[in-house]
BAFI-3210 file (N, C-alpha, C; in Angstrom, 3 decimals, decimal comma, padded with zeros to 6 digits):
// residues 297
n [1|2|3|4|5|6|7|8|9|10|11|12|13|14|15|16|17|18|19|20|21|22|23|24|25|26|27|28|29|30|31|32|33|34|35|36|37|38|39|40|41|42|43|44|45|46|47|48|49|50|51|52|53|54|55|56|57|58|59|60|61|62|63|64|65|66|67|68|69|70|71|72|73|74|75|76|77|78|79|80|81|82|83|84|85|86|87|88|89|90|91|92|93|94|95|96|97|98|99|100|101|102|103|104|105|106|107|108|109|110|111|112|113|114|115|116|117|118|119|120|121|122|123|124|125|126|127|128|129|130|131|132|133|134|135|136|137|138|139|140|141|142|143|144|145|146|147|148|149|150|151|152|153|154|155|156|157|158|159|160|161|162|163|164|165|166|167|168|169|170|171|172|173|174|175|176|177|178|179|180|181|182|183|184|185|186|187|188|189|190|191|192|193|194|195|196|197|198|199|200|201|202|203|204|205|206|207|208|209|210|211|212|213|214|215|216|217|218|219|220|221|222|223|224|225|226|227|228|229|230|231|232|233|234|235|236|237|238|239|240|241|242|243|244|245|246|247|248|249|250|251|252|253|254|255|256|257|258|259|260|261|262|263|264|265|266|267|268|269|270|271|272|273|274|275|276|277|278|279|280|281|282|283|284|285|286|287|288|289|290|291|292|293|294|295|296|297]
n.u [000,845|000,621|001,288|000,088|001,110|002,378|003,644|004,397|006,250|008,283|009,104|010,068|012,298|013,948|014,360|015,862|018,147|019,106|019,655|021,743|023,792|024,147|025,101|027,533|028,712|029,041|030,875|033,140|033,653|034,509|036,889|040,226|042,838|045,384|045,332|046,111|048,766|052,195|052,801|054,180|053,603|052,572|051,548|049,581|047,862|046,954|045,500|043,493|042,135|041,220|039,538|037,626|036,511|035,327|033,461|031,797|030,743|029,292|027,395|026,033|024,982|023,334|021,461|020,839|020,589|018,570|016,409|016,083|015,380|013,019|011,414|011,363|010,140|007,416|005,276|005,422|005,042|002,422|001,216|001,554|000,040|-002,521|-002,793|-002,964|-005,340|-007,238|-006,947|-007,780|-010,448|-011,477|-010,934|-012,667|-015,253|-015,406|-015,803|-018,445|-019,727|-019,252|-020,767|-023,453|-025,539|-025,848|-026,446|-028,916|-030,564|-033,663|-034,373|-032,415|-031,230|-029,100|-026,392|-023,782|-021,905|-020,415|-018,834|-016,187|-015,731|-016,050|-014,039|-011,757|-011,741|-011,487|-008,952|-007,401|-007,930|-006,807|-004,090|-003,523|-003,820|-001,980|000,344|001,077|000,999|-001,396|-000,949|001,726|002,224|003,335|001,705|001,877|002,444|001,160|-000,052|-000,491|-002,201|-004,462|-005,241|-006,026|-008,129|-009,848|-010,259|-011,531|-013,829|-015,023|-015,739|-017,506|-019,631|-020,583|-021,405|-023,383|-025,377|-026,456|-029,082|-030,573|-029,159|-029,509|-032,194|-034,939|-037,140|-037,087|-036,005|-034,151|-032,010|-030,894|-028,409|-025,897|-022,686|-022,039|-023,538|-022,521|-019,812|-020,128|-021,129|-018,982|-017,001|-018,045|-018,040|-015,316|-014,355|-015,335|-013,839|-011,239|-011,025|-010,568|-008,136|-008,104|-010,061|-012,410|-014,144|-016,533|-016,944|-018,084|-018,203|-020,179|-022,616|-023,186|-023,608|-025,451|-026,209|-026,677|-024,845|-022,524|-021,700|-019,249|-016,896|-015,852|-013,090|-012,668|-014,446|-013,212|-010,771|-011,742|-012,979|-010,904|-008,702|-009,088|-011,119|-010,017|-009,047|-006,394|-005,536|-003,785|-005,049|-006,426|-004,637|-003,934|-004,588|-002,794|-002,341|-001,155|-003,210|-005,302|-007,903|-010,980|-009,990|-007,522|-004,214|-003,854|-003,226|-004,432|-006,010|-007,114|-008,548|-009,185|-011,977|-013,378|-016,149|-016,999|-018,118|-019,898|-021,018|-022,786|-025,375|-026,810|-025,934|-025,755|-027,113|-030,557|-030,368|-031,971|-033,844|-035,279|-033,261|-032,544|-032,562|-034,353|-033,514|-032,826|-031,008|-027,711|-026,746|-024,151|-020,930|-018,751|-015,559|-015,638|-015,150|-016,383|-016,480|-014,819|-012,390|-011,998|-009,593|-008,524|-005,819|-004,867|-002,458]
n.v [-001,177|002,157|005,552|008,925|012,103|012,741|010,298|009,362|011,332|010,851|008,287|008,906|010,507|008,613|006,923|008,562|008,856|006,222|005,925|007,771|006,706|004,189|004,838|005,983|003,726|002,103|003,639|003,543|000,803|000,413|001,674|001,257|-000,568|-000,074|002,582|004,028|004,343|003,099|000,506|-001,512|-005,016|-005,153|-002,583|-002,498|-004,493|-003,256|-001,098|-002,508|-003,640|-001,318|-000,328|-002,369|-002,090|000,432|-000,052|-001,858|-000,170|001,654|000,005|-000,781|001,670|002,111|000,005|-000,961|001,356|003,134|001,340|000,937|003,525|003,800|001,899|002,976|005,417|007,322|008,121|006,292|003,912|004,315|004,399|001,747|000,461|001,478|000,424|-002,331|-002,426|-001,545|-003,570|-005,855|-005,215|-005,135|-007,773|-009,162|-008,203|-009,165|-011,877|-011,849|-010,801|-012,829|-014,829|-014,219|-015,577|-017,894|-016,777|-015,619|-017,725|-019,111|-021,660|-022,782|-023,312|-023,133|-021,382|-021,810|-019,793|-018,622|-016,282|-017,123|-018,754|-016,949|-015,104|-016,708|-017,214|-014,595|-013,980|-015,624|-014,422|-011,927|-012,579|-013,589|-011,291|-009,451|-010,794|-011,183|-012,905|-012,467|-013,262|-012,933|-010,314|-008,163|-008,410|-006,559|-004,167|-001,063|-001,497|-004,273|-004,497|-002,991|-004,362|-006,784|-005,904|-005,241|-007,747|-009,062|-007,529|-008,297|-010,950|-010,434|-009,028|-010,908|-013,019|-011,736|-011,435|-013,865|-014,874|-013,420|-014,058|-016,827|-017,253|-019,154|-019,431|-016,848|-014,808|-012,494|-011,031|-008,629|-008,442|-007,258|-006,555|-003,785|-003,084|-004,941|-004,046|-001,480|-002,107|-003,593|-001,624|000,170|-001,430|-001,847|000,770|001,170|-000,757|000,094|002,302|005,174|005,283|004,884|005,228|003,984|004,376|003,747|005,575|007,729|009,397|012,356|012,281|009,649|008,479|006,463|006,002|008,147|008,199|007,628|009,801|011,945|013,880|017,367|017,453|014,912|015,098|017,109|015,868|013,725|015,081|016,715|015,083|012,088|011,779|012,952|012,892|012,343|010,980|008,232|004,999|003,320|004,353|005,395|008,353|010,274|012,138|014,168|015,702|017,990|016,631|016,436|017,925|016,796|015,694|013,822|011,025|010,671|008,620|007,937|005,463|004,486|002,777|000,775|000,273|-003,048|-005,728|-007,160|-005,250|-003,803|-004,726|-003,519|-000,873|-000,080|000,333|000,422|003,903|005,130|003,110|000,866|-001,005|-004,276|-003,665|-001,664|000,842|003,607|002,937|004,090|004,345|003,686|002,779|000,026|000,031|002,703|005,215|004,142|004,026|004,851|003,854|005,256|006,128|006,857|007,538|008,256|010,431]
n.w [000,000|-000,885|000,067|-000,013|001,171|004,470|005,155|002,654|001,885|003,722|002,949|000,391|000,986|002,241|000,089|-001,623|-000,055|-000,008|-002,745|-003,120|-001,444|-002,573|-005,111|-004,365|-003,283|-005,581|-007,029|-005,344|-005,327|-007,927|-008,077|-008,883|-007,349|-008,263|-008,939|-006,845|-006,970|-007,145|-004,957|-002,334|-001,523|001,156|001,612|-000,353|000,550|002,855|001,778|000,450|002,641|003,931|001,974|001,914|004,474|004,192|002,195|003,538|005,552|004,034|002,842|005,150|005,945|003,789|003,752|006,418|008,120|006,851|006,950|009,711|010,441|009,036|010,316|012,828|012,664|013,719|012,012|009,904|011,254|012,074|009,565|008,753|010,709|010,107|007,537|008,107|009,611|007,730|005,845|007,285|007,833|005,234|004,509|006,171|005,535|002,995|003,383|004,330|002,095|000,199|001,302|001,035|-000,336|001,201|003,719|003,140|002,550|002,855|003,594|005,066|008,299|010,705|009,702|010,044|010,449|012,572|014,853|015,241|013,000|010,845|011,453|011,187|008,419|007,551|008,523|006,900|004,417|004,917|005,251|002,724|001,210|002,270|002,883|005,451|008,483|010,848|013,475|013,881|014,414|016,840|019,852|021,889|020,747|019,334|016,846|016,935|019,186|018,372|016,075|017,157|018,740|016,674|015,450|017,553|017,586|015,194|015,765|017,879|016,596|014,717|016,411|017,866|016,017|015,291|015,547|013,655|011,277|011,122|010,854|009,872|007,051|006,278|003,694|002,354|004,626|005,295|006,323|005,217|003,591|004,065|006,345|008,171|008,231|009,355|011,907|012,929|012,939|014,818|017,118|017,301|017,827|020,409|021,775|021,295|022,842|022,749|021,476|018,772|015,725|013,326|010,296|007,776|005,029|002,325|-000,930|-000,709|-002,154|-002,273|000,102|002,244|004,868|007,553|009,621|008,366|006,965|005,478|007,397|007,556|006,911|005,766|003,597|002,089|001,352|-000,129|-002,298|-003,374|-003,644|-003,757|-005,660|-007,817|-011,251|-011,656|-009,470|-008,172|-008,626|-005,883|-004,056|-000,791|001,227|003,584|006,626|009,337|011,555|013,452|015,346|016,821|018,915|019,410|018,470|015,553|013,432|010,318|007,930|004,672|002,876|-000,302|-001,762|-004,331|-006,579|-007,359|-009,528|-007,928|-006,320|-007,827|-008,047|-006,088|-006,165|-008,784|-012,080|-013,237|-012,469|-009,598|-009,422|-007,057|-004,859|-003,419|-000,737|-000,555|-001,131|-003,330|-006,297|-007,163|-009,727|-010,263|-011,673|-012,462|-010,906|-010,180|-007,612|-004,622|-001,851|001,262|003,536|006,483|008,746|012,028|014,035|017,178|018,716]
ca.u [000,000|001,405|000,622|000,390|001,091|003,605|004,319|005,016|007,433|009,317|009,615|010,828|013,594|014,751|014,739|016,949|019,336|019,610|020,207|023,028|024,804|024,426|025,971|028,849|029,203|029,484|032,091|034,269|033,932|035,136|038,223|041,271|043,914|046,541|045,230|046,716|050,200|052,948|052,981|054,602|052,499|051,987|050,750|048,398|046,924|046,352|044,496|042,352|041,382|040,522|038,445|036,584|035,814|034,502|032,321|030,879|030,060|028,307|026,283|025,267|024,215|022,324|020,425|020,429|020,165|017,245|015,370|015,775|014,662|011,661|010,659|011,272|009,420|006,018|004,352|005,415|004,392|000,989|000,772|001,476|-001,118|-003,722|-002,851|-003,443|-006,753|-008,027|-006,897|-008,601|-011,849|-011,794|-010,900|-013,846|-016,508|-015,390|-016,439|-019,896|-020,165|-019,226|-021,733|-024,805|-026,528|-026,084|-027,120|-030,294|-031,277|-034,753|-034,540|-031,294|-031,219|-027,746|-025,546|-022,398|-021,091|-020,162|-017,750|-014,913|-015,619|-015,845|-012,716|-010,737|-011,680|-010,967|-007,511|-006,817|-008,008|-005,833|-002,732|-003,381|-003,729|-000,851|001,525|001,396|000,187|-001,714|-000,401|003,137|002,312|003,559|000,459|002,100|002,571|-000,127|-000,622|-000,978|-003,360|-005,634|-005,684|-006,743|-009,423|-010,685|-010,657|-012,532|-015,060|-015,623|-016,377|-018,634|-020,741|-021,156|-022,106|-024,567|-026,386|-026,756|-030,534|-030,972|-028,511|-029,970|-033,660|-035,537|-038,379|-036,843|-035,000|-033,176|-031,879|-030,381|-027,069|-025,053|-021,327|-021,981|-024,043|-021,511|-018,636|-020,475|-021,218|-017,621|-016,297|-018,563|-017,526|-013,879|-014,142|-015,544|-012,729|-009,990|-011,040|-009,974|-006,829|-008,280|-011,427|-012,558|-015,467|-016,683|-017,662|-018,187|-018,554|-021,426|-023,811|-023,346|-023,760|-026,816|-026,450|-026,231|-023,672|-021,349|-021,390|-017,887|-016,757|-015,327|-011,753|-012,851|-015,091|-012,214|-009,829|-012,473|-013,217|-009,684|-007,674|-009,481|-011,951|-009,261|-008,696|-004,964|-005,186|-003,491|-006,102|-006,142|-003,625|-004,500|-004,060|-002,591|-001,823|-001,330|-004,054|-006,039|-009,236|-011,652|-009,133|-006,313|-003,384|-004,209|-002,795|-005,652|-005,775|-008,297|-008,242|-010,290|-012,532|-014,035|-017,215|-016,761|-019,367|-020,823|-021,647|-023,682|-026,771|-027,441|-025,483|-025,610|-028,211|-030,853|-030,337|-033,287|-034,591|-035,050|-032,509|-033,145|-032,703|-035,378|-032,864|-032,623|-029,669|-026,987|-026,319|-022,685|-020,273|-017,626|-014,282|-015,806|-014,967|-017,654|-016,397|-013,500|-012,135|-011,392|-008,960|-007,927|-004,937|-004,544|-001,116]
ca.v [000,000|003,380|006,677|010,311|012,862|012,722|009,000|009,295|012,200|010,157|007,209|009,506|010,913|007,411|006,419|009,410|008,524|004,948|006,135|008,445|005,817|003,124|005,412|006,092|002,356|001,658|004,374|003,027|-000,558|000,421|002,261|000,231|-000,419|000,493|004,028|004,672|004,458|001,870|000,185|-002,882|-005,908|-004,812|-001,362|-002,824|-005,207|-002,252|-000,352|-003,403|-003,740|-000,051|-000,267|-003,305|-001,480|001,528|-000,655|-002,391|000,944|002,236|-000,942|-000,693|002,921|002,012|-000,991|-001,078|002,630|003,558|000,424|001,228|004,800|003,559|001,189|003,756|006,660|007,166|008,252|005,059|002,913|004,584|003,992|000,285|000,106|001,779|-000,549|-003,601|-002,290|-001,498|-004,888|-006,803|-004,869|-005,589|-009,240|-009,702|-007,943|-010,043|-013,121|-011,610|-010,646|-014,138|-015,726|-013,666|-016,586|-018,759|-015,982|-015,322|-018,964|-019,265|-023,066|-023,205|-022,737|-022,782|-021,097|-022,143|-018,591|-018,032|-015,314|-017,827|-019,213|-015,786|-014,544|-017,587|-016,953|-013,237|-014,054|-016,185|-013,373|-010,903|-013,059|-013,686|-009,938|-008,675|-011,617|-011,131|-013,684|-011,536|-013,751|-012,545|-008,905|-008,070|-008,020|-005,445|-002,939|-000,444|-002,191|-005,573|-004,310|-002,532|-005,430|-007,759|-005,273|-005,354|-009,152|-009,323|-006,854|-009,146|-012,074|-009,884|-008,694|-012,138|-013,771|-010,974|-011,445|-015,233|-015,076|-012,875|-014,796|-018,217|-017,314|-019,927|-018,878|-015,467|-014,728|-011,411|-010,720|-007,272|-008,496|-007,039|-006,128|-002,418|-003,121|-005,661|-003,177|-000,412|-002,688|-003,931|-000,372|000,703|-002,286|-001,577|002,063|000,949|-001,542|000,862|003,165|006,488|005,188|004,877|005,156|003,592|004,636|003,553|006,717|007,733|010,717|012,798|011,915|008,198|008,022|006,021|006,083|009,449|008,005|007,450|011,022|012,428|015,165|018,404|017,070|013,775|015,580|017,842|014,908|012,991|015,927|017,283|014,056|010,739|011,842|013,580|011,946|012,040|010,257|006,818|004,102|002,541|004,955|006,124|009,677|010,351|013,410|014,414|016,891|018,038|016,053|016,364|018,554|016,000|015,425|012,495|010,589|010,276|007,918|007,689|004,360|004,418|001,490|000,960|-000,675|-004,166|-006,211|-007,618|-004,085|-003,088|-005,160|-002,528|000,501|000,169|000,873|001,827|004,844|005,434|001,874|000,393|-002,254|-005,254|-003,072|-000,631|002,139|003,866|002,709|005,325|004,379|003,605|001,877|-000,722|000,737|004,060|005,333|003,852|004,224|005,133|003,437|006,410|005,640|007,876|007,035|009,404|010,465]
ca.w [000,000|-000,976|000,699|-000,316|002,411|005,259|005,052|001,332|001,891|004,473|002,116|-000,694|001,530|002,435|-001,228|-002,111|000,726|-000,504|-004,079|-002,967|-000,880|-003,526|-006,140|-003,759|-003,177|-006,905|-007,397|-004,571|-005,762|-009,241|-007,992|-008,969|-006,365|-008,936|-009,084|-005,690|-007,214|-006,906|-003,537|-002,120|-001,176|002,450|001,440|-001,140|001,422|003,740|000,993|000,214|003,901|004,149|000,993|002,355|005,609|003,693|001,487|004,552|006,217|003,105|002,748|006,395|005,898|002,731|004,030|007,821|008,700|006,402|007,423|011,107|010,501|008,556|011,339|014,051|012,451|014,139|010,884|009,135|012,099|011,985|008,226|008,758|011,533|009,322|006,453|008,641|009,991|006,499|005,208|008,031|007,613|003,876|004,511|006,857|004,813|001,826|003,817|004,370|000,711|-000,455|001,936|000,978|-000,732|002,348|004,746|002,723|002,212|003,836|003,961|005,895|009,635|011,135|008,538|010,420|010,272|013,883|014,869|015,094|011,606|009,973|011,723|010,617|006,983|007,396|008,745|005,676|003,392|005,301|004,968|001,266|000,640|002,790|003,101|006,884|009,419|011,944|014,747|014,009|014,796|018,286|020,524|022,813|019,957|019,023|015,694|017,385|020,080|017,619|015,175|017,979|019,047|015,478|015,280|018,595|017,159|014,161|016,464|018,631|015,694|014,166|017,453|018,273|014,954|014,882|015,427|012,351|010,195|011,075|010,825|008,784|006,525|005,849|002,637|002,542|006,050|005,485|006,906|004,045|003,975|004,592|007,720|008,947|008,422|010,302|013,248|013,357|013,240|016,078|018,200|017,390|018,489|021,847|022,304|021,184|024,031|022,523|020,819|017,319|015,193|011,922|009,749|006,344|004,495|000,861|-001,454|-000,072|-002,919|-002,277|001,483|002,532|006,310|008,061|010,466|007,515|006,214|005,705|008,075|006,654|006,431|004,857|002,379|001,318|000,775|-001,171|-003,466|-003,972|-003,858|-004,164|-006,865|-008,900|-012,322|-011,595|-008,251|-008,463|-008,147|-004,688|-003,188|000,343|001,589|005,026|007,161|010,768|011,703|014,715|015,218|018,118|019,907|019,633|017,301|015,056|012,108|009,623|006,670|003,843|001,968|-001,269|-002,177|-005,623|-006,878|-008,270|-010,123|-006,889|-005,687|-008,733|-007,900|-005,212|-006,421|-010,214|-012,888|-013,581|-011,355|-009,045|-009,167|-005,701|-004,755|-002,520|000,591|-000,621|-001,338|-004,766|-006,833|-007,493|-011,122|-010,271|-012,621|-011,918|-010,751|-009,651|-006,166|-003,965|-000,413|001,824|004,906|007,149|009,986|012,878|015,089|018,027|019,290]
c.u [000,890|000,589|001,029|000,286|002,405|004,350|005,026|006,272|008,589|009,949|010,454|012,211|014,507|015,215|015,895|018,246|019,950|020,271|021,592|024,107|025,130|025,328|027,397|029,499|029,771|030,792|033,312|034,654|034,697|036,493|039,261|042,358|045,122|046,502|045,820|048,228|050,894|053,157|053,517|053,407|051,821|051,085|049,470|047,363|046,226|045,236|043,257|041,489|040,583|039,328|037,286|035,797|034,860|033,265|031,299|030,077|028,988|027,114|025,409|024,404|023,083|021,162|019,914|019,870|018,808|016,137|015,023|014,999|013,213|010,821|010,426|010,445|007,952|005,039|004,261|004,846|002,878|000,442|000,627|000,284|-002,414|-003,900|-003,415|-004,922|-007,650|-008,086|-007,772|-010,091|-012,300|-011,863|-012,159|-015,136|-016,558|-016,032|-017,956|-020,465|-020,255|-020,287|-023,166|-025,854|-026,847|-026,856|-028,599|-031,084|-032,371|-034,940|-033,477|-031,336|-029,820|-026,837|-024,083|-021,443|-020,922|-019,032|-016,397|-014,679|-015,313|-014,460|-011,620|-010,608|-011,132|-009,448|-006,805|-006,819|-006,964|-004,424|-002,503|-003,171|-002,459|000,448|001,938|000,438|-000,126|-001,171|001,044|003,305|002,340|002,295|000,629|002,286|001,190|-000,815|-001,221|-002,210|-004,611|-006,147|-006,452|-008,083|-010,382|-011,155|-011,689|-013,872|-015,781|-016,377|-017,620|-019,847|-021,392|-021,945|-023,388|-025,688|-026,748|-028,256|-031,029|-030,431|-029,123|-031,483|-034,155|-036,832|-038,238|-035,737|-033,978|-033,172|-031,421|-028,996|-026,057|-023,667|-021,261|-022,459|-023,029|-020,312|-018,933|-020,514|-019,834|-016,858|-016,762|-018,058|-016,025|-013,605|-014,336|-014,343|-011,415|-009,886|-010,260|-008,630|-006,947|-009,764|-011,358|-013,996|-015,446|-017,544|-017,651|-018,338|-019,964|-022,678|-024,052|-023,444|-025,218|-027,166|-025,873|-024,981|-022,379|-020,978|-019,966|-017,888|-016,079|-013,968|-011,867|-013,437|-014,094|-011,232|-010,493|-012,569|-011,927|-008,621|-008,257|-010,355|-011,238|-008,910|-007,232|-004,566|-004,929|-004,532|-005,621|-005,172|-004,279|-003,901|-003,903|-002,031|-002,021|-002,048|-004,651|-007,443|-009,821|-010,753|-007,850|-005,521|-003,647|-003,613|-004,034|-005,315|-007,109|-007,919|-009,402|-010,686|-013,386|-015,109|-016,683|-018,122|-020,382|-021,567|-022,807|-025,134|-027,537|-027,122|-025,428|-026,829|-029,379|-030,917|-031,767|-034,142|-034,270|-034,285|-033,179|-033,343|-033,790|-034,808|-032,644|-031,174|-029,040|-026,605|-024,803|-022,195|-019,100|-016,351|-014,418|-015,564|-016,315|-017,648|-014,970|-013,454|-011,358|-010,890|-008,318|-007,094|-004,474|-003,135|-001,201]
c.v [001,239|004,548|007,984|011,071|012,669|011,403|008,880|010,146|011,529|009,058|007,744|009,914|009,709|006,840|007,236|009,096|007,221|005,117|006,766|007,475|004,664|003,613|005,537|004,720|001,860|002,334|003,838|001,630|-000,589|001,111|001,145|000,506|000,249|001,989|004,755|004,829|003,140|001,679|-001,226|-003,708|-005,545|-003,595|-001,650|-003,562|-004,260|-001,490|-001,214|-003,515|-002,474|000,081|-001,180|-002,729|-000,395|000,996|-001,193|-001,279|001,543|001,306|-000,894|000,548|002,824|001,125|-000,913|000,234|003,081|002,645|000,694|002,515|004,613|002,892|002,059|005,016|006,498|007,222|006,933|003,897|003,080|004,145|002,477|-000,196|000,324|000,785|-001,872|-003,540|-002,269|-002,875|-005,902|-006,500|-005,371|-007,117|-009,825|-009,404|-008,749|-011,385|-012,955|-011,451|-011,998|-015,087|-015,208|-014,702|-017,510|-018,014|-015,801|-016,555|-019,209|-020,700|-023,548|-022,508|-022,283|-022,609|-021,441|-020,994|-017,890|-017,019|-015,969|-018,253|-018,043|-015,181|-015,409|-017,362|-015,561|-013,218|-014,614|-015,155|-012,291|-011,340|-013,170|-012,306|-009,212|-009,467|-011,684|-012,046|-012,761|-011,969|-013,306|-011,078|-008,811|-007,581|-006,877|-004,121|-002,338|-001,174|-003,530|-005,462|-003,957|-003,604|-006,491|-007,201|-005,425|-006,795|-009,555|-008,693|-007,674|-010,310|-011,587|-009,651|-009,956|-012,908|-013,063|-011,057|-012,851|-015,478|-014,586|-013,731|-016,186|-018,362|-018,102|-019,256|-017,438|-015,468|-013,647|-010,966|-009,281|-007,238|-008,443|-006,534|-004,736|-002,368|-003,809|-004,762|-002,074|-000,944|-003,051|-002,673|000,219|-000,106|-002,052|-000,279|001,926|000,242|-000,761|001,929|004,473|006,469|005,282|004,847|004,668|003,874|004,315|004,692|006,655|009,169|011,087|012,346|010,410|007,614|007,655|006,161|007,394|009,325|007,922|008,720|011,486|013,727|016,142|018,017|015,924|014,227|016,314|016,878|014,098|013,820|016,367|016,244|012,800|010,711|012,489|012,540|011,517|011,234|008,787|005,903|003,317|003,179|005,725|007,523|009,696|011,701|013,423|015,737|016,899|017,528|015,863|016,879|017,809|015,872|013,996|012,257|010,034|009,678|007,690|006,640|004,198|002,983|001,726|-000,103|-001,807|-004,697|-006,637|-006,463|-003,526|-003,552|-004,195|-001,090|000,872|000,781|-000,110|002,718|005,159|004,219|001,385|-000,924|-003,161|-004,710|-002,001|000,757|002,361|003,620|004,029|005,432|004,286|002,608|001,192|000,126|002,207|004,055|005,145|004,096|004,480|004,582|004,584|005,980|006,813|007,177|008,223|009,282|010,144]
c.w [000,000|-000,445|000,049|000,997|003,138|005,146|003,713|001,267|002,607|003,631|000,968|-000,209|001,725|001,104|-001,801|-001,376|000,225|-001,871|-003,998|-002,489|-001,819|-004,656|-005,621|-003,646|-004,507|-007,297|-006,649|-005,035|-007,085|-009,244|-008,006|-007,944|-006,991|-009,042|-007,883|-005,865|-006,912|-005,401|-003,420|-001,664|000,120|002,331|000,678|-000,291|002,387|003,025|000,764|001,471|004,168|003,214|001,419|003,526|005,142|002,985|002,491|005,215|005,322|002,947|003,991|006,398|004,902|003,115|005,457|008,350|008,189|006,899|008,869|011,260|010,076|009,637|012,567|013,892|012,818|012,977|010,131|009,939|012,029|010,629|008,151|009,578|010,770|008,185|006,942|009,016|008,758|005,845|005,943|007,870|006,242|003,826|005,136|006,107|003,512|002,160|003,783|002,960|000,013|000,084|001,872|000,588|000,440|003,430|004,415|002,283|003,246|004,315|004,936|007,242|010,025|009,925|008,808|010,100|011,623|013,782|014,640|013,652|010,675|010,193|011,108|009,110|006,709|007,572|007,512|004,549|003,650|004,924|003,467|000,638|001,046|002,888|004,563|007,651|010,594|013,299|014,963|014,388|016,317|019,002|021,514|022,071|019,710|017,878|016,107|018,264|019,279|016,665|015,958|018,456|017,866|015,264|016,335|018,221|016,091|014,800|017,214|017,742|015,134|015,218|017,892|017,250|014,474|014,707|014,069|011,216|010,027|011,010|009,608|008,333|006,072|004,813|002,947|003,995|006,308|006,098|005,758|004,479|004,583|006,045|008,629|009,250|009,432|011,722|013,789|013,745|014,563|017,271|018,392|018,142|019,992|022,461|022,295|022,261|023,834|021,830|019,305|016,973|013,754|011,505|008,266|005,822|002,973|000,380|-000,999|-000,813|-002,943|-000,871|001,737|004,010|006,834|008,933|009,652|006,750|006,501|006,499|007,112|006,069|005,428|003,527|001,480|000,640|-000,339|-002,447|-004,157|-004,286|-004,501|-005,415|-008,047|-009,962|-012,274|-010,358|-008,578|-007,828|-006,930|-003,716|-002,041|000,466|003,103|005,417|008,667|010,937|013,104|014,469|016,602|019,242|020,198|018,336|016,849|013,675|011,415|008,259|005,968|002,798|000,989|-001,595|-003,419|-005,843|-007,752|-008,721|-009,066|-006,220|-006,515|-008,651|-006,999|-005,625|-007,905|-010,882|-012,900|-012,339|-010,900|-008,784|-007,750|-005,717|-003,730|-001,107|000,632|-000,843|-002,836|-005,188|-007,278|-008,971|-011,252|-011,311|-011,940|-011,961|-010,357|-008,142|-005,473|-002,468|000,012|003,230|005,557|008,542|010,721|013,957|015,912|018,576|020,789]
res [m|h|y|h|g|q|a|a|s|r|l|l|s|l|a|k|f|r|s|f|t|l|n|l|f|v|r|i|c|t|v|r|i|g|s|f|g|k|r|d|g|l|a|k|r|f|v|v|k|q|k|a|r|l|i|f|c|i|l|a|a|t|v|i|l|p|t|s|l|l|l|a|t|p|i|d|k|d|a|a|t|a|q|n|l|a|a|m|l|r|a|s|w|t|v|i|s|n|e|q|n|r|i|n|d|p|e|l|g|d|k|k|l|s|g|t|v|v|l|e|q|a|r|k|n|f|q|a|a|t|g|i|d|p|d|t|i|d|p|t|s|q|s|g|r|l|l|r|d|q|m|d|a|i|v|e|v|m|d|a|n|q|t|t|i|n|a|k|g|t|g|f|k|g|f|i|p|a|l|f|a|r|l|v|n|e|a|f|v|r|r|a|n|g|e|a|e|i|k|l|t|a|p|a|d|r|v|r|n|r|k|a|r|p|d|a|w|e|d|d|i|i|e|t|k|l|l|s|p|n|w|p|r|g|q|p|y|s|a|t|v|e|f|k|g|r|s|a|f|r|v|m|v|p|e|y|y|d|s|s|c|l|s|c|h|g|s|p|k|g|e|l|d|i|t|g|y|p|k|e|g|a|k|e|n|e|l|g|g|i|i|s|i|v|l|y|d]
***
């Protein structure tokens, strides 16, 4: 996941530093020992040792130092935390999206979609998307704590809605990915206890739930950044700003309509979808929503 804003600037600076030191490394490696003039064997061996030490130091500066700075920088730690939270939310609502036929089957009672089952599939989706096993994230770190709060929220929401999901004789249950995501986000905010917030929002003309309306900052980023024709598809925006009287690292992760979304959000515009809400007339690959994440300092 790539970022625009402060995290992106930090990464650019590190990239320039690496480029400079690598160029220096190449120049030193290509210097011939003979260019130092005629020397006896002992002197030449001394020069070779000095050159080797210098090469080692440059390699350390190129690889080890920037990596440590990257890991130690709060902005980049926050960006990684936000990336994991967005990925887990996406991984879990994908499970709910894929299971809509089972959830809405009026003949089937127990859908076998307990919180534990859904979380296990979400974890697999998360690892497939990020290459990270969530169990390997340090549970004492902020990223680890918040990710576990989020996973607990997923289990909480699924277990709390078993009666609805397993109701026989009822077809459409209304337990759709958007509702699931909102409930998970609300449960997560309670568990995070003032450390972080997550909200699924959207461009103002595509918000269906008043609770999901973008605030002034979100609306500005949506209009000036994420909806811009030049904005790289899928690229989040991040910045450190004041929010609710506190310094906060805010991230906006764009989400786009895929074919599965268009049964409710597609054409014909104005026609009522299965939830009873007018369709927006959206097209595949248009900006449909944003995962808005707040990490407080």
